C-alpha angles and dihedrals in degrees: 000000000000089000091059095048092049092047089058092046087051086079087079104025095053093044092052091052092052094050102045090050094053130075090209097055136064133177143255165336121320116294093232094062123097118246118243091254092049090051090052092052095043110107087218089066097043091107089063095052105035119126114267124234095216108139093205109098112230117229091009113201095015125115121231090253093053091049091050093050091049090049094052091045091052092045094050089047095056114111092222140354144167123238131191126185152143126225134161114262111222095200097055100023088231134106121275112217125192138186109170137156116200143162143200092261088069096252120134142168132185151093128281127190142172120210111283092337094095135248144261130216113218137198124174117184123166109322097338129090118202122194135178115195127196121223095256092055094049093048092048092051091047096051111145095023121119110281093235091054092049092049090051092051091048092049092051102039113022111113093358125115113243130190138202139164109280089223094057122112092249094051108036096089092055094038088055096062091046087073108085095206090053095045096048091046112168095344089130094053128087131040135277136217095187119155122233115249134180132313112251143150125254116198088335096312117116109240145169122228121223129183135202130191127202109175105299092342117100128190129193123198128194111201125188112245096194124064116347112008093242121174103247100182141001121197123188130191092181113141090223099040111022119165149094131256123189121195125204144145095052111191095004121134114264111239092232103144125142110276119250124240132022116000123189113217105218093183089058090053090060 
C-alpha cells in the first residue's frame, strides 16, 4: 500500500516542489499556526481527538485496506476541498507549510510559506493568477541579486496584490497545483493493507484510525465514519516523505474572487 500512502502525501510534496522552483510562487499557512500534528498532540485539543465510546462498529465487515481505498476514492471524488500541512523541504532545509483551498475547476485560494523565507498569498480564478508576496519572501527569492535591484522589487511588490496570466511561464507551476484533479493525481489508485485502529474524533468529526507499515515507514490515516468516508488526515513518519496533511471543507466553494484594491499587472511590465 506504500504507493497509495505516498500518492496522498504527494498533495504536499509535489506542491512544494513546484513552488520552491518558481519565482512566482511561495509556500504556506501562517507561521504562527499550529500544524495538524501539533494540534493533535496539544492537551488543549484532547477533547477533539479522544476515543469515542460508541458501541457501533464503523465500517463493519471491511478490512483496513478496503476502508483506506474507499476513503481515497471519496476524497479524490470531492469537487473541492481544503488541505493544510507541514513537510520538510529538501531544497531549503526548512519546513514547507500549506493552507490551500482548491477545486476541480482549477480555482484556488490560500497561503503558502517556507520556514523563515516568507510567504505568499495566492488566488487563482479563471485564467488569472493573483499573488501577494511579503518582504521576506521577495528577498529570499532574490538572493544573490544586486541590493539596489532587490530593494526596488520589495518597494514595488511587497504587500501588494499582483496578477499575471495563469498560462504564463512564470505562473504555470503554481496554476498546475490549483487544479484538484492534477494535484491529487493517482491518489485513488493502488491497493492498501492498512490495519484498523480505534474509533476517535478529529476536530469534532467521528473518525476511524488506520495504520500502515512499510519497513521503518509508518502511516496513520483518519477516515470519517459519518457521511462520505473522506480522508480527514494523513500522517507519515517516513524518512523519505515525512509530514502531515489535513483535509477539510469538502465540496465547499473556494473563495477565489478577485482581490480588492490596487493590483499590479506583472504581464504589463514585461
